[in-house]
N, C-alpha and C positions, 0 to 999 in steps of 0.2 A: 195641844188642843186647838183646833181650828175654829174660826168664826167667819161669818160672811164678810167679804171685803166690798168696799165701795166701787161702783162703776159709774161712768158719766157719759154724756153725749159724745165727748171727744174720744174715749177709748172703747166705746160699746162695740164697734166693728171688730177690733182686734181681740178684745176680751171675751166676747160672746159669740158673734157670728163666725169668726175664724177659729174658734176653739176646737181642738181635736177631741175633747171630752164633752159630755153633756153639761149644760149650764142651766141652773135654776136662778132666775132673777126675781128678787123681791122688790116690787115697785111700791114705795112707801113715802110718808111725809112725817116730819117731826111732830106736827100738831094732831096727828091721827091716832086716836085711842086704840082702835083695833090693831093698827100697825105696831104700836108699842107692845101689845099683847103677843103679837106674832114674832117679835124680835128674838126672844129666847128660844122659841121653837126653830126659827130659821138658823140661829147659831148652833143649836144642838144638831140639826140635820147637817150643817156644814162640817161639824166635827166628826159625826158618825160616818159620813160618806166621803171624807177627805181622800183624794186620790182617784175617786170614781166619778164624782160629780163636782163641778165648780159651782159654788154658791155665792152669789153677788147681790148687793143691794143698790137700787137706784132711787135717789131722792127725786120725786116727781116735780117738786117746786124748783129745784136747781137744774133740772134737765128736761125742759119742756119738749124738745125735738123728739127724743126717743119715746117719751110718754105718749105724744101725739101719734107717732108712727105706729105704735102698737095699740092704739085706741083705748088707752087706760082711762076709764070713766069712774071706777070705784077703786078705792084702795083699802086695805092692801090687796094687790094682785100679784100672784106668783105665776110666772110664765116659764115653762120648761122648753129649752132649745136643744136641738141635737143637729149637728152639722149645719148650723146656720138657719135651720127651719124651726118654726114654732110647733111643738109636739102637742101641748095642751096648756090650759091655765086654770088656776083656782082664784076665785074672787071672794074677798072677805076673810075674817079671822077663821082659821081652820085648825082642827086638832092635828097633832103630829102624824097620826095614822093616815090622814088624808094626803098629807105631803108625801109620805112614804109610798102610798098607792100611786101617786103621780110619778114618782121616780122609777117605779117598777116598769114603766112603759119604755124606759131606755136602758135599763140594767139587765 
């Protein structure tokens, strides 16, 4: 059973932008209530789409460079990348169905 893996400013390029598979990145923080609510949803999506989509989590407090580069103002923010480009984003706590609709854009 898969779960979302951590990514950081140092490995964002290799893990996300250079990935051959689509990547969903959850921008979150440990103090954020809605982020905590999204955690199980993100892990469930990571497990369900294992091998099709890479699902990663980036802690905005520990990784300010990447968060600033992508204009993260509200968390949680989920950004879907494909071939190094931003496909779309979801902001705020979302039902799993919304995350799945987002993923359909690249599957």
